[in-house]
Backbone as a chain_set.jsonl record, in Angstrom:
{"seq": "MKTDNPVAGRALVVIVDDRITHGDDVDSTGPLVAELLSEQGFLVDATVAVAADEVEIRNALNTAVIGGVDLVISVGCTGVSPRDVAPDATAEVLDRELPGISEALRSSGLAAGALDAGLSRGLVGVSGSTLVVNLAGSRAAVRDGMATLGPLAVHVIGELSGLAE", "coords": {"N": [[6.126, 10.771, 11.511], [8.279, 9.231, 13.759], [8.696, 5.561, 14.572], [8.65, 3.811, 17.789], [10.108, 1.352, 17.59], [13.102, 0.307, 16.326], [13.455, -1.03, 13.893], [10.667, -1.606, 12.18], [9.814, -3.126, 10.388], [10.118, -4.965, 6.787], [9.4, -3.571, 3.754], [7.733, -3.196, 0.922], [7.202, -1.363, -2.168], [4.775, -0.961, -4.558], [4.109, 0.489, -7.354], [1.186, 1.15, -9.287], [1.062, 1.887, -12.861], [0.301, 2.767, -15.828], [2.028, 4.855, -17.286], [4.468, 4.789, -16.29], [5.375, 2.6, -16.799], [5.548, 2.419, -19.786], [7.611, 4.074, -19.956], [7.644, 6.713, -19.222], [8.797, 8.709, -17.263], [6.987, 9.617, -14.953], [6.601, 9.267, -12.28], [6.188, 10.557, -8.911], [5.189, 9.242, -6.563], [6.333, 6.958, -5.616], [8.983, 7.184, -4.363], [7.941, 9.066, -2.231], [6.346, 7.589, -0.987], [8.157, 5.274, -0.099], [10.083, 7.477, 1.577], [8.649, 8.134, 3.615], [7.993, 5.433, 4.951], [10.604, 4.781, 5.71], [10.768, 6.72, 7.542], [8.902, 5.986, 9.299], [10.166, 3.726, 10.339], [10.189, 1.632, 9.017], [12.175, -0.526, 6.719], [12.568, -0.539, 3.327], [12.372, -2.641, 0.845], [12.739, -2.217, -1.91], [11.133, -0.556, -4.432], [8.486, -1.133, -7.162], [7.666, -0.891, -10.418], [4.579, -1.154, -12.027], [2.497, -2.503, -14.508], [-1.297, -0.912, -15.067], [-2.535, -3.794, -14.827], [-4.121, -6.518, -14.203], [-2.78, -9.122, -13.939], [-0.389, -8.437, -13.812], [-0.312, -6.707, -11.341], [-1.017, -8.386, -9.691], [1.072, -10.586, -9.38], [2.978, -8.87, -8.77], [2.077, -8.477, -6.14], [2.102, -11.015, -5.212], [4.565, -11.839, -5.365], [6.2, -10.372, -3.288], [4.951, -11.013, -1.135], [5.928, -13.871, -0.628], [8.348, -13.376, -1.015], [8.571, -12.529, 1.529], [8.267, -10.169, 2.975], [7.338, -7.955, 5.5], [5.192, -5.704, 5.179], [3.422, -4.445, 1.768], [2.423, -2.233, -0.199], [0.526, -0.882, -2.483], [0.343, 1.626, -4.854], [-2.015, 3.646, -6.727], [-4.545, 3.215, -9.367], [-7.16, 2.503, -7.983], [-9.44, 3.498, -8.16], [-12.363, 4.277, -10.08], [-12.374, 3.885, -12.645], [-12.017, 1.876, -15.83], [-9.822, 1.096, -16.213], [-8.668, 0.811, -13.582], [-7.709, -1.375, -11.62], [-6.321, -2.536, -9.183], [-7.544, -3.039, -6.775], [-9.057, -5.38, -7.655], [-7.346, -7.215, -8.284], [-5.889, -7.09, -5.773], [-7.828, -8.524, -4.298], [-7.83, -11.421, -5.246], [-5.411, -11.902, -4.024], [-5.334, -11.726, -0.938], [-6.063, -13.322, 1.895], [-7.287, -12.666, 4.287], [-9.764, -9.945, 4.65], [-9.356, -6.521, 6.075], [-11.418, -4.709, 6.668], [-11.835, -2.251, 8.338], [-9.509, -0.804, 8.111], [-9.133, -0.079, 5.308], [-11.006, 1.736, 5.419], [-11.15, 3.633, 7.276], [-8.652, 4.698, 5.732], [-9.581, 5.803, 3.623], [-12.149, 7.316, 4.889], [-9.812, 9.193, 5.963], [-8.569, 10.372, 4.184], [-10.67, 11.786, 2.659], [-11.599, 13.501, 4.566], [-9.203, 14.954, 4.474], [-9.228, 16.438, 2.066], [-8.564, 14.573, -0.564], [-9.769, 13.46, -2.992], [-9.401, 11.342, -4.741], [-8.383, 9.453, -2.719], [-11.25, 9.191, -1.086], [-12.942, 8.227, -2.97], [-11.73, 5.715, -3.155], [-11.522, 2.557, -4.268], [-9.707, 0.668, -2.924], [-8.432, -2.092, -1.074], [-7.283, -3.447, 2.154], [-5.728, -5.93, 3.761], [-4.566, -9.382, 4.792], [-2.036, -11.604, 3.567], [-0.786, -14.48, 4.001], [1.837, -13.757, 6.173], [2.049, -11.428, 5.521], [1.191, -7.542, 5.092], [-1.083, -6.241, 3.411], [-1.958, -3.558, 1.241], [-3.78, -0.981, -0.203], [-3.249, 2.211, -2.031], [-4.733, 5.274, -2.982], [-3.189, 7.127, -5.73], [-2.847, 9.975, -5.602], [-0.56, 12.496, -4.579], [-1.707, 13.524, -2.508], [-3.304, 11.821, -1.249], [-1.378, 9.824, -0.605], [0.292, 10.949, 1.416], [-1.553, 11.543, 3.595], [-2.778, 9.011, 3.98], [-0.182, 7.79, 4.41], [0.333, 8.615, 6.81], [-2.247, 7.738, 8.405], [-2.473, 5.081, 8.373], [0.448, 4.146, 9.21], [0.489, 3.793, 12.33], [-1.469, 1.93, 12.448], [-0.229, -0.033, 10.75], [1.982, -0.84, 12.1], [0.837, -2.059, 14.034], [-0.616, -4.027, 13.412], [1.019, -5.849, 11.827], [3.077, -6.382, 13.833], [1.152, -7.745, 15.608], [0.497, -10.09, 14.204], [3.337, -11.193, 13.784], [3.489, -12.218, 16.292], [4.038, -10.393, 18.205], [2.814, -8.165, 19.435], [1.298, -6.699, 21.952]], "CA": [[6.342, 10.211, 12.829], [9.12, 7.801, 13.925], [8.2, 4.551, 15.41], [9.578, 3.278, 19.034], [10.659, 0.302, 17.044], [14.415, 0.723, 15.588], [13.057, -1.631, 12.735], [9.211, -1.884, 12.271], [9.558, -4.346, 9.524], [10.474, -4.734, 5.859], [8.467, -3.222, 3.171], [8.0, -3.192, -0.702], [6.075, -0.526, -2.774], [4.458, -1.474, -5.787], [3.582, 1.67, -8.079], [0.423, 0.861, -10.284], [0.997, 3.123, -13.52], [0.813, 2.497, -17.354], [2.929, 5.831, -17.925], [5.628, 4.685, -16.037], [5.599, 1.011, -17.645], [5.784, 2.951, -20.961], [9.01, 4.721, -20.221], [7.439, 8.261, -18.911], [8.978, 8.907, -15.611], [6.411, 10.781, -13.876], [6.363, 8.773, -10.669], [6.792, 11.02, -7.771], [4.379, 8.645, -4.97], [7.287, 5.747, -4.937], [9.923, 7.624, -3.353], [7.565, 9.719, -1.11], [6.242, 6.548, 0.199], [9.588, 5.018, 0.226], [10.575, 8.099, 2.412], [7.378, 7.97, 4.673], [7.855, 4.287, 5.119], [11.485, 5.009, 6.18], [10.417, 7.664, 8.781], [7.951, 5.204, 9.931], [10.872, 2.627, 10.872], [10.428, 0.325, 7.773], [13.211, -0.69, 6.136], [12.184, -0.337, 2.336], [13.322, -3.017, 0.019], [12.316, -1.819, -3.323], [10.091, 0.232, -5.48], [8.494, -1.683, -8.556], [6.463, -0.234, -11.261], [3.794, -2.318, -12.929], [1.081, -1.896, -15.672], [-2.559, -1.296, -14.775], [-2.966, -5.013, -15.462], [-4.528, -7.594, -12.808], [-1.87, -10.326, -13.543], [0.884, -7.514, -13.274], [-0.402, -6.081, -10.098], [-1.493, -9.998, -8.345], [2.338, -11.07, -9.683], [4.16, -8.237, -8.003], [1.967, -8.548, -4.96], [2.546, -12.363, -4.768], [6.19, -11.391, -5.453], [6.099, -9.6, -2.374], [4.387, -12.107, -0.216], [6.411, -14.826, -1.22], [9.76, -12.798, -0.575], [8.721, -12.235, 2.967], [8.01, -8.561, 3.413], [5.975, -7.702, 6.41], [4.062, -4.981, 4.353], [3.275, -4.52, 0.926], [1.672, -1.056, -0.433], [0.639, -0.746, -3.918], [-0.229, 2.82, -5.032], [-2.528, 3.719, -7.687], [-5.186, 2.549, -10.231], [-7.771, 2.246, -7.095], [-10.713, 4.184, -7.938], [-13.587, 3.717, -10.887], [-12.509, 3.701, -14.378], [-12.031, 0.618, -16.216], [-8.144, 0.791, -15.745], [-8.579, 0.886, -12.153], [-7.806, -3.041, -10.995], [-5.577, -2.836, -8.294], [-8.231, -3.918, -5.904], [-9.421, -6.716, -8.201], [-6.103, -8.064, -8.242], [-5.724, -7.461, -4.531], [-8.754, -9.371, -3.627], [-7.302, -12.653, -5.371], [-4.048, -12.507, -3.104], [-5.536, -11.746, 0.089], [-6.672, -14.58, 2.843], [-8.367, -11.794, 4.923], [-9.488, -8.279, 4.412], [-9.278, -5.719, 6.946], [-12.335, -3.486, 6.109], [-12.078, -1.525, 9.023], [-8.322, 0.132, 8.01], [-9.607, 0.303, 4.357], [-12.833, 2.809, 5.642], [-9.899, 4.581, 8.079], [-7.75, 5.615, 4.794], [-10.932, 6.42, 2.605], [-12.537, 8.808, 5.504], [-9.209, 10.266, 6.62], [-8.201, 10.932, 2.84], [-11.299, 12.559, 2.445], [-11.314, 15.008, 5.456], [-8.038, 15.808, 4.188], [-9.813, 16.604, 0.437], [-8.079, 13.844, -1.641], [-10.758, 12.816, -3.488], [-9.236, 9.703, -4.852], [-8.983, 8.489, -1.667], [-12.685, 8.866, -0.587], [-13.613, 7.416, -3.931], [-10.981, 4.596, -3.41], [-12.097, 1.201, -3.7], [-8.409, 0.153, -2.196], [-8.415, -2.763, -0.005], [-6.425, -3.692, 2.987], [-5.975, -7.101, 4.216], [-3.462, -9.891, 5.204], [-1.747, -12.35, 2.705], [-0.078, -15.075, 4.95], [2.206, -12.896, 7.307], [2.421, -10.095, 5.081], [-0.071, -6.811, 5.309], [-1.397, -5.68, 1.921], [-2.077, -2.181, 1.268], [-3.882, -0.345, -1.975], [-3.429, 3.38, -1.537], [-5.075, 5.953, -3.842], [-2.498, 7.482, -6.266], [-2.369, 11.108, -5.289], [0.36, 12.661, -3.622], [-2.154, 14.061, -0.972], [-4.212, 10.524, -0.798], [-0.222, 8.991, -0.168], [0.791, 11.529, 2.8], [-2.657, 11.018, 4.461], [-2.568, 7.595, 3.584], [0.764, 6.949, 5.342], [-0.032, 8.881, 8.393], [-3.306, 7.119, 9.131], [-1.776, 3.663, 8.162], [1.683, 3.915, 9.752], [0.756, 3.171, 13.453], [-1.966, 0.286, 12.142], [0.509, -1.215, 10.17], [2.859, -1.507, 13.201], [0.169, -3.237, 15.197], [-0.963, -5.399, 12.64], [2.643, -6.527, 11.638], [3.142, -7.045, 15.481], [0.074, -9.427, 15.609], [0.929, -11.261, 13.261], [4.52, -11.832, 14.191], [3.43, -12.491, 17.938], [4.62, -9.209, 19.107], [2.134, -7.186, 19.999], [0.794, -6.641, 23.162]], "C": [[7.081, 8.985, 13.108], [8.103, 6.961, 15.313], [9.052, 4.527, 16.581], [10.523, 2.18, 18.466], [12.02, 0.602, 16.202], [13.923, 0.023, 13.902], [11.409, -2.138, 12.782], [8.752, -2.985, 11.307], [10.166, -3.958, 7.848], [9.14, -4.416, 4.891], [8.72, -3.3, 1.783], [6.815, -2.2, -1.494], [5.94, -0.899, -3.917], [3.703, -0.063, -6.573], [2.845, 1.334, -9.493], [0.32, 2.058, -11.386], [1.278, 2.779, -14.994], [1.899, 3.615, -17.848], [4.165, 4.855, -17.596], [6.344, 3.216, -16.687], [5.719, 1.206, -19.106], [7.18, 3.643, -20.698], [8.696, 6.172, -19.733], [7.773, 7.862, -17.272], [8.5, 9.804, -14.952], [6.001, 10.366, -12.701], [7.058, 9.653, -9.676], [6.174, 10.085, -6.453], [5.205, 7.809, -4.797], [7.994, 6.532, -3.98], [9.374, 8.416, -1.927], [6.83, 8.122, -0.062], [6.872, 5.85, 0.608], [10.079, 5.831, 1.616], [9.694, 7.837, 3.784], [7.367, 6.651, 5.74], [9.037, 4.031, 5.955], [11.334, 5.624, 7.502], [9.664, 6.888, 9.915], [8.806, 3.912, 10.636], [11.009, 1.428, 9.974], [11.666, 0.348, 7.128], [12.529, -1.484, 4.892], [12.872, -1.113, 1.113], [13.797, -2.935, -1.178], [10.962, -1.108, -3.368], [9.867, -0.278, -6.602], [7.579, -1.041, -8.898], [5.696, -1.261, -12.159], [2.82, -1.73, -13.591], [-0.131, -2.029, -14.706], [-3.338, -2.667, -15.08], [-3.054, -5.791, -14.266], [-3.404, -8.58, -12.632], [-0.095, -9.87, -13.154], [1.002, -7.346, -11.947], [-0.384, -7.542, -9.196], [0.351, -10.338, -8.242], [3.169, -10.287, -8.429], [3.527, -8.203, -6.299], [2.619, -9.995, -4.142], [4.228, -12.55, -4.442], [6.95, -11.244, -3.64], [6.28, -10.338, -0.863], [5.263, -13.303, 0.161], [8.147, -14.384, -0.73], [9.626, -12.237, 1.265], [8.678, -10.909, 3.419], [6.739, -8.414, 4.58], [4.696, -6.259, 5.775], [4.31, -4.774, 2.81], [2.472, -3.241, 0.634], [1.869, -0.808, -1.869], [-0.321, 0.598, -3.953], [-0.87, 3.153, -6.418], [-3.439, 2.767, -8.184], [-6.369, 1.675, -9.094], [-9.15, 2.744, -7.314], [-11.742, 3.888, -9.179], [-13.493, 3.588, -12.126], [-12.256, 2.145, -14.373], [-10.713, 0.158, -15.619], [-7.782, 0.525, -14.299], [-8.754, -0.343, -11.484], [-7.061, -3.239, -10.178], [-6.542, -3.581, -7.464], [-8.771, -5.114, -6.226], [-8.39, -7.57, -7.771], [-6.085, -8.266, -6.872], [-6.436, -8.427, -3.871], [-8.244, -10.55, -3.796], [-6.079, -12.915, -4.459], [-4.413, -12.237, -2.003], [-6.164, -13.089, 0.759], [-7.469, -13.767, 3.553], [-8.414, -10.541, 4.705], [-9.644, -7.732, 5.939], [-9.864, -4.447, 6.735], [-12.05, -2.146, 7.027], [-10.593, -0.34, 8.462], [-8.364, 0.689, 6.27], [-10.729, 1.44, 4.399], [-11.603, 3.651, 6.37], [-9.162, 5.596, 6.459], [-8.751, 6.136, 3.804], [-11.453, 7.634, 3.534], [-11.34, 9.859, 5.435], [-8.661, 10.888, 5.279], [-9.442, 11.855, 2.327], [-11.607, 14.07, 3.237], [-10.51, 15.592, 4.997], [-7.82, 16.402, 2.95], [-8.95, 15.987, -0.451], [-9.093, 12.748, -1.767], [-10.842, 11.339, -3.845], [-9.024, 9.392, -4.005], [-10.248, 8.064, -0.842], [-13.1, 8.198, -1.348], [-12.888, 6.146, -4.162], [-11.775, 3.213, -3.157], [-11.061, 0.162, -3.205], [-8.938, -0.566, -0.926], [-7.297, -3.08, 0.935], [-6.179, -5.033, 3.396], [-4.621, -7.78, 4.758], [-3.537, -11.054, 4.247], [-0.396, -13.186, 3.576], [0.344, -14.476, 6.013], [2.513, -11.611, 6.797], [0.905, -9.07, 5.157], [0.062, -6.159, 4.305], [-2.113, -4.655, 2.031], [-2.413, -1.499, -0.067], [-4.046, 0.997, -1.207], [-3.721, 3.98, -3.011], [-3.594, 6.695, -4.796], [-1.867, 8.703, -6.219], [-1.294, 11.478, -4.568], [-0.446, 13.078, -2.144], [-2.849, 12.83, -0.22], [-2.947, 9.76, -0.111], [-0.252, 9.76, 1.389], [-0.522, 11.296, 3.72], [-2.617, 9.919, 4.673], [-1.87, 7.08, 4.833], [0.906, 7.492, 6.551], [-1.157, 8.299, 9.048], [-2.762, 5.395, 8.892], [-0.531, 3.033, 9.109], [1.026, 3.304, 11.441], [-0.395, 1.726, 13.352], [-1.094, -0.574, 11.614], [1.341, -1.943, 11.344], [2.203, -2.553, 14.088], [-0.142, -4.139, 14.503], [0.374, -6.616, 12.447], [3.028, -6.909, 12.91], [2.372, -8.299, 15.85], [0.578, -10.477, 15.327], [2.511, -11.884, 13.435], [4.727, -12.522, 15.881], [3.887, -11.389, 18.761], [3.864, -8.581, 19.748], [1.33, -7.454, 21.486], [-0.601, -6.726, 23.689]], "O": [[6.667, 7.87, 12.791], [7.387, 7.291, 16.259], [10.126, 5.127, 16.532], [11.679, 2.131, 18.884], [11.79, 1.308, 15.22], [14.104, 0.68, 12.877], [11.096, -3.091, 13.495], [7.686, -3.599, 11.346], [10.615, -2.832, 7.633], [8.032, -4.882, 5.155], [9.879, -3.468, 1.405], [5.614, -2.409, -1.319], [6.966, -1.24, -4.506], [2.602, 0.266, -6.133], [3.447, 1.233, -10.562], [-0.313, 3.075, -11.101], [2.431, 2.523, -15.342], [2.634, 3.296, -18.782], [4.762, 4.238, -18.478], [7.52, 2.949, -16.937], [5.994, 0.199, -19.759], [7.87, 3.607, -21.717], [9.659, 6.926, -19.877], [7.259, 7.098, -16.455], [9.141, 10.693, -14.392], [5.133, 10.965, -12.066], [8.279, 9.603, -9.529], [6.715, 10.245, -5.359], [5.183, 7.505, -3.604], [7.615, 6.549, -2.809], [9.995, 8.461, -0.865], [6.888, 7.838, 1.134], [6.582, 5.45, 1.735], [10.419, 5.195, 2.614], [10.16, 7.377, 4.826], [6.949, 6.664, 6.898], [8.892, 3.233, 6.881], [11.76, 5.056, 8.507], [9.77, 7.09, 11.125], [8.21, 3.156, 11.402], [11.76, 0.468, 10.146], [12.204, 1.45, 7.027], [12.041, -2.607, 5.017], [13.732, -0.56, 0.426], [14.876, -3.362, -1.587], [10.023, -1.111, -2.573], [10.789, -0.13, -7.404], [6.715, -0.58, -8.152], [6.257, -2.068, -12.902], [2.338, -0.627, -13.331], [-0.191, -2.861, -13.801], [-4.5, -2.702, -15.485], [-2.184, -5.756, -13.396], [-3.025, -8.917, -11.511], [0.861, -10.437, -12.625], [2.009, -7.656, -11.31], [0.24, -7.661, -8.141], [0.891, -10.333, -7.135], [3.772, -10.797, -7.484], [4.276, -7.964, -5.352], [3.255, -10.124, -3.096], [4.841, -13.18, -3.581], [7.871, -11.844, -3.085], [7.121, -10.32, 0.037], [5.256, -13.664, 1.338], [8.926, -15.152, -0.165], [10.489, -11.697, 1.956], [9.232, -10.703, 4.499], [5.549, -8.711, 4.468], [3.517, -6.144, 6.108], [5.488, -4.932, 2.488], [1.585, -3.166, 1.484], [2.945, -0.585, -2.424], [-1.385, 0.721, -3.347], [-0.125, 2.889, -7.362], [-3.404, 1.62, -7.739], [-6.525, 0.46, -9.219], [-10.02, 2.325, -6.55], [-11.926, 2.674, -9.089], [-14.452, 3.192, -12.788], [-12.258, 1.373, -13.413], [-10.498, -0.771, -14.84], [-6.694, 0.069, -13.946], [-9.766, -0.526, -10.807], [-6.829, -4.448, -10.158], [-6.387, -4.802, -7.422], [-9.009, -5.938, -5.343], [-8.544, -8.517, -7.0], [-6.228, -9.427, -6.489], [-5.927, -9.134, -3.002], [-8.024, -11.132, -2.735], [-5.772, -14.072, -4.172], [-3.411, -12.62, -1.399], [-6.762, -13.87, 0.017], [-8.638, -14.148, 3.497], [-7.382, -9.888, 4.553], [-10.014, -8.463, 6.858], [-9.266, -3.376, 6.63], [-12.042, -1.047, 6.471], [-10.784, 0.876, 8.473], [-7.742, 1.7, 5.944], [-11.218, 1.92, 3.376], [-11.149, 4.498, 5.601], [-9.216, 6.809, 6.26], [-8.384, 7.128, 3.175], [-11.288, 8.792, 3.151], [-11.5, 11.016, 5.046], [-8.282, 12.054, 5.384], [-9.125, 12.722, 1.513], [-11.77, 15.21, 2.802], [-10.678, 16.808, 4.906], [-6.727, 16.834, 2.582], [-8.441, 16.764, -1.259], [-9.298, 11.707, -1.144], [-11.67, 10.47, -3.571], [-9.661, 8.338, -4.013], [-10.381, 7.048, -0.16], [-13.79, 7.293, -0.879], [-13.195, 5.448, -5.129], [-12.437, 2.882, -2.173], [-11.377, -1.019, -3.061], [-9.597, -0.062, -0.017], [-6.192, -2.954, 0.406], [-7.323, -5.39, 3.116], [-3.68, -7.077, 5.124], [-4.621, -11.571, 3.976], [0.708, -12.675, 3.762], [-0.435, -14.448, 6.966], [3.131, -10.769, 7.448], [-0.218, -9.564, 5.251], [1.075, -5.497, 4.08], [-2.986, -4.667, 2.9], [-1.567, -1.406, -0.957], [-4.672, 1.12, -0.155], [-3.226, 3.5, -4.031], [-2.688, 6.667, -3.962], [-0.702, 8.847, -6.592], [-0.989, 10.625, -3.735], [0.027, 12.988, -1.011], [-2.979, 12.743, 1.001], [-3.219, 9.074, 0.874], [-0.75, 9.21, 2.372], [-0.248, 10.715, 4.769], [-2.354, 9.665, 5.849], [-2.288, 6.423, 5.786], [1.584, 6.905, 7.395], [-1.132, 8.31, 10.279], [-2.974, 4.698, 9.884], [-0.469, 1.903, 9.595], [1.241, 2.101, 11.582], [-0.224, 0.701, 14.012], [-1.105, -1.768, 11.916], [1.414, -3.155, 11.548], [2.699, -3.519, 14.668], [0.046, -5.267, 14.96], [0.525, -7.778, 12.823], [3.376, -8.089, 12.955], [2.739, -9.411, 16.231], [0.981, -11.472, 15.929], [2.723, -13.069, 13.178], [5.684, -13.071, 16.427], [4.091, -11.533, 19.966], [4.248, -8.341, 20.893], [0.872, -8.542, 21.836], [-0.81, -6.64, 24.899]]}, "num_chains": 1, "name": "protein.A"}
């Protein structure tokens, strides 16, 4: 889905996966998220990979916020295993949560058959003037999540920048 805006905002993608940080090139979601963001009118500054470590995740998110991106999306480590700490790290970065968007991502993901999206503890909220989103890590969760998130993100970013109607 293309937005009417020539540029919806600047975005950064953070892939949370221990396998990538240990040299395994297994990530296919980073390029997918970047492509879907571009299709929605976002300029993607970068895709970075971090380990499933609260400090590394928090640092990556804070770097994005300080860098002034409009949207930062973390992908992966949102479930119920002990290594799924992305929501815990994200909670420490957020000024305000937007639970309605988190619930929409879970609901639409589950309806689309992405069990990891339905079981996700992922958060969505605002840090400074940056929208911060956790997505579950499967390709299905990413595809569905980005379809659900796109128009909501554009609206929230417009409100944060004073451009929303």
